[in-house]
C-alpha positions in Angstrom: 0.0 0.0 0.0 2.7 2.6 0.8 4.3 1.7 -2.6 1.2 2.7 -4.3 1.1 6.1 -2.6 4.8 6.7 -3.3 4.1 5.7 -6.9 1.5 8.4 -7.2 4.0 11.1 -6.4 6.8 9.6 -8.6 4.5 9.3 -11.6 2.9 12.7 -11.1 6.0 14.8 -10.4 8.6 12.6 -12.2 7.5 13.5 -15.7 10.6 15.6 -16.2 12.8 12.8 -14.8 12.1 9.5 -16.7 13.9 7.3 -14.2 11.5 8.5 -11.4 8.5 8.0 -13.6 9.6 4.5 -14.5 10.2 3.7 -10.8 6.7 5.0 -10.1 5.1 2.8 -12.8 6.9 -0.2 -11.4 5.7 0.5 -7.9 2.2 1.0 -9.3 2.3 -2.3 -11.2 3.3 -4.1 -8.0 -0.3 -3.8 -6.8 -1.7 -6.0 -9.6 -0.8 -9.3 -7.9 -2.4 -8.1 -4.7 -5.5 -7.2 -6.6 -5.6 -10.5 -8.4 -5.3 -12.4 -5.1 -8.1 -10.4 -3.5 -10.4 -10.9 -6.6 -9.7 -14.7 -6.7 -10.5 -14.9 -3.0 -13.8 -13.2 -3.6 -14.5 -15.6 -6.5 -13.3 -19.0 -5.2 -13.1 -21.7 -7.8 -13.1 -19.2 -10.7 -9.4 -18.2 -11.2 -9.9 -17.6 -14.9 -12.8 -15.3 -14.3 -10.8 -13.5 -11.6 -7.9 -12.9 -13.9 -10.1 -11.8 -16.8 -11.9 -9.4 -14.5 -8.7 -7.8 -13.4 -7.3 -7.7 -16.9 -10.6 -6.0 -18.1 -10.1 -3.4 -15.3 -6.7 -2.6 -16.8 -8.3 -2.1 -20.2 -10.9 0.3 -18.7 -8.1 2.2 -16.9 -6.2 2.5 -20.2 -9.3 3.6 -22.2 -8.8 7.4 -21.6 -5.4 7.2 -23.4 -7.2 6.2 -26.6 -9.7 9.1 -26.5 -9.4 12.9 -26.7 -9.4 12.8 -22.9 -5.7 11.8 -23.0 -4.8 15.5 -23.0 -6.0 15.7 -19.4 -3.4 13.0 -18.5 -0.6 15.5 -19.1 -1.7 17.4 -15.9 0.4 16.1 -13.0 -2.3 16.9 -10.5 -4.9 14.8 -12.3 -2.5 11.9 -12.4 -1.8 12.3 -8.7 -5.6 12.3 -7.9 -6.2 9.3 -10.1 -3.4 7.2 -8.5 -4.4 8.2 -5.0 -8.0 7.2 -5.7 -6.7 3.8 -6.9 -4.8 3.5 -3.6 -7.9 4.3 -1.7 -10.0 1.8 -3.6 -7.4 -0.9 -3.2 -7.3 -0.2 0.6 -11.1 -0.3 0.8 -11.2 -3.6 -1.2 -8.6 -5.2 1.0 -10.5 -4.2 4.1 -13.7 -5.6 2.7 -12.1 -8.9 1.7 -10.7 -9.4 5.3 -14.2 -9.2 6.9 
């Protein structure tokens, strides 16, 4: 979880320093296995569907880059808000899955 929050700042403010941005993307991608495990725990006996659902969520997340909305993604504050919202949603999902 802390890695996701750190990645938000590295991705947002590391645009002028590619090494920081790459490190931020790597930290962000480290959450995917956690998400997959949580989804597969919620859907026991359906590992293929759990993987497909998480892969589909990646497609939905990438969708704005294929539309005119991509110009918004050049704003570092919007990126920061989006990644922090992802961290909040992951935290919330992990809390729900533990109950």
